[in-house]
C-alpha positions in Angstrom: 102.2 96.3 123.5 105.2 95.2 121.5 106.5 97.8 118.7 106.7 96.9 115.0 110.3 96.8 113.9 111.3 98.9 110.8 114.5 97.4 109.8 116.1 100.1 108.0 118.4 99.2 105.2 119.6 102.5 103.7 118.5 106.2 103.3 116.2 107.9 100.6 117.3 110.5 98.3 119.1 113.7 100.1 116.9 116.0 98.4 113.9 114.1 100.4 115.8 113.7 103.6 116.2 117.7 103.4 112.4 117.8 103.7 112.7 115.5 106.8 111.2 112.5 104.8 112.7 109.1 104.8 111.6 105.7 104.2 110.4 104.9 107.8 108.4 108.2 107.7 106.4 107.1 104.7 106.0 103.5 105.9 104.6 104.7 109.4 102.2 106.9 107.6 101.0 104.4 105.2 100.5 101.8 108.1 98.3 104.3 109.6 99.9 103.7 113.3 101.3 106.0 115.7 105.1 106.2 115.6 105.3 105.4 119.2 104.2 101.8 118.0 107.0 101.3 115.8 111.1 100.8 116.4 113.3 101.7 113.8 116.8 100.2 113.7 119.1 101.2 111.0 120.8 97.8 110.3 123.0 99.3 107.4 124.7 101.6 110.2 125.2 98.7 112.4 122.7 99.7 115.0 121.9 96.6 117.2 118.3 94.6 116.2 116.1 93.9 119.0 115.4 90.5 120.5 112.8 89.0 118.5 110.6 88.1 122.0 110.4 92.1 122.0 108.5 92.9 118.6 105.3 92.3 117.1 106.6 92.2 113.4 109.0 93.6 110.8 108.9 95.9 107.8 112.1 96.1 106.0 112.6 99.3 104.1 114.1 99.7 100.2 117.7 101.0 100.0 119.9 102.5 97.5 122.2 99.3 98.1 122.5 96.2 96.0 122.2 92.6 97.5 125.1 91.7 95.1 127.3 94.0 97.1 127.6 91.5 99.7 127.9 94.3 102.5 128.6 92.7 106.0 125.5 93.9 107.5 123.6 92.1 104.8 124.3 88.9 106.4 123.2 90.1 109.9 120.1 91.3 108.3 119.3 88.1 106.5 120.0 85.9 109.5 117.6 87.9 111.6 115.0 87.4 109.1 115.7 83.9 108.7 115.3 83.5 112.5 112.1 85.8 112.5 110.4 83.4 109.8 111.5 80.2 111.9 109.6 81.9 115.0 106.6 82.9 112.4 106.8 86.6 113.0 105.0 88.9 110.4 107.5 90.3 108.1 107.0 92.7 105.0 110.0 93.2 102.9 109.8 96.4 100.5 112.0 96.5 97.4 115.4 96.0 98.7 113.5 94.2 101.7 111.6 91.9 99.3 115.0 90.9 97.7 116.8 90.5 101.2 113.8 88.0 102.1 114.0 86.2 99.1 118.2 85.9 99.3 117.7 84.8 103.0 115.6 82.0 101.8 117.3 80.6 99.1 116.3 82.6 96.3 118.3 84.3 93.5 118.7 88.3 93.3 120.7 90.1 90.6 120.5 92.8 88.2 117.3 92.3 86.0 118.4 91.5 82.4 116.0 94.0 80.9 117.1 96.8 83.0 115.3 99.0 85.6 111.7 99.2 86.4 110.8 102.9 87.2 107.3 105.0 87.8 103.8 104.0 88.5 103.4 100.6 87.1 100.4 98.3 86.8 100.7 95.2 89.0 98.6 92.0 88.6 97.6 89.6 91.1 97.7 85.8 90.7 95.2 83.2 91.8 97.4 82.5 94.9 96.5 86.0 96.2 92.9 85.3 96.4 92.9 84.3 100.1 96.0 86.0 101.0 95.9 88.2 104.4 97.5 91.1 102.7 96.2 91.0 99.1 92.7 89.4 99.1 90.7 92.8 99.4 92.8 94.3 96.6 91.5 94.6 92.7 92.9 92.0 90.7 95.0 94.7 88.7 96.4 97.9 90.6 98.8 100.7 90.5 102.0 100.7 92.6 105.6 102.9 92.5 108.3 101.1 91.5 112.1 102.1 91.3 114.8 99.2 91.1 117.6 97.6 89.1 117.9 94.4 90.9 115.2 91.7 91.3 114.3 88.5 92.7 115.2 86.3 89.5 114.5 82.9 91.0 112.1 82.6 93.8 112.8 80.9 97.1 111.9 77.1 96.8 109.0 77.4 99.4 107.7 80.6 98.1 104.1 81.4 96.7 103.7 83.9 93.9 101.3 86.5 94.5 101.7 89.1 91.9 103.7 90.3 88.9 104.1 93.2 86.4 104.8 93.2 82.7 108.6 93.8 83.4 109.1 92.0 86.7 107.1 88.6 87.1 108.0 88.5 91.0 106.4 91.5 92.2 105.3 89.8 95.4 105.6 86.5 97.0 104.8 84.7 100.4 106.7 82.5 102.5 104.6 80.3 104.7 101.6 82.3 106.1 103.3 85.2 107.6 106.0 86.6 105.5 105.8 88.6 102.4 107.9 90.6 99.8 106.7 93.2 97.6 109.1 94.7 95.0 106.9 97.6 94.5 106.9 100.8 97.3 103.4 100.7 98.8 104.8 103.5 101.1 105.8 105.8 98.0 103.3 109.0 97.3 103.2 110.6 94.0 105.6 113.1 95.2 108.1 110.8 96.3 107.7 109.0 93.1 108.3 112.2 90.9 111.1 113.3 93.0 113.1 109.8 92.1 112.3 110.2 88.3 113.4 113.8 88.3 116.6 113.2 90.4 117.5 110.3 88.1 116.3 111.9 84.8 119.7 112.0 82.8 120.3 108.3 83.7 116.8 107.6 82.8 117.0 109.4 79.5 120.5 107.5 78.7 118.8 104.3 79.4 116.1 105.2 76.8 113.4 106.1 79.0 110.8 108.8 78.2 111.0 111.0 81.4 107.9 113.1 80.4 105.9 110.0 80.0 107.0 108.6 83.2 106.1 111.8 85.2 102.8 112.0 83.2 101.7 108.5 84.5 102.5 109.0 88.2 99.4 108.7 89.9 98.0 107.8 93.5 98.4 104.1 94.3 95.5 103.5 97.2 95.5 99.8 96.2 99.2 99.5 97.0 99.0 101.3 100.1 96.4 99.1 101.4 98.8 96.3 101.5 100.8 98.4 104.4 97.4 99.0 106.2 96.4 95.4 106.0 100.0 94.5 107.4 99.4 96.8 110.4 96.0 95.2 111.0 97.7 91.7 111.0 100.6 92.8 113.3 99.1 95.4 115.5 95.3 95.1 115.0 95.2 98.7 114.2 92.6 100.7 112.7 92.8 104.6 112.2 96.1 106.0 112.9 96.3 107.2 116.5 98.1 110.4 118.2 
């Protein structure tokens, strides 16, 4: 069985890494598949990406990096995703991965003119999501965790808009039938979301956020996690996690 590639584009907060957690760990848990069914490659650390014929699909992680930084590895990752879409491999880009997928396909990514989005937010589905493989089973509005300063400001020309929030109208899009981007973090747990808010509370207060209100609003986001479970079924035909 071919593994599902987790293209790692950066690391989470140091405090969470000290607990033995990082983006790929949360993604694997939320996918509901065994770790041996995945292959994690840190593209930001110049680890070589595998031949496309050897993988079942791709999940692209979040990152503390910014698309507009133009890091050299960013071009390598974008070219890899572009070829993956040409071969119709299933792809799910999360947060930075969502932006990278848009960037690789002709969209525009930059700092959001109204600042960052952070906390547990309400995401609303559009009509296009009604028969979508990842979103059709979700309620029309659901909660999801988010933390980002940059956004997809202009969608790629061929993209279909699937979901938005009050702050970010481009919370999710699809390219073709097998490539998706989600600005929110379907892999985050409430603990992870609270840690991000607490770690950045001084910056958030300086930007005018009510940190206590953000923390109080953090909740479980089972519908958002379903996006990853549905992606696992699409790529791996998986059910519950196996040891």
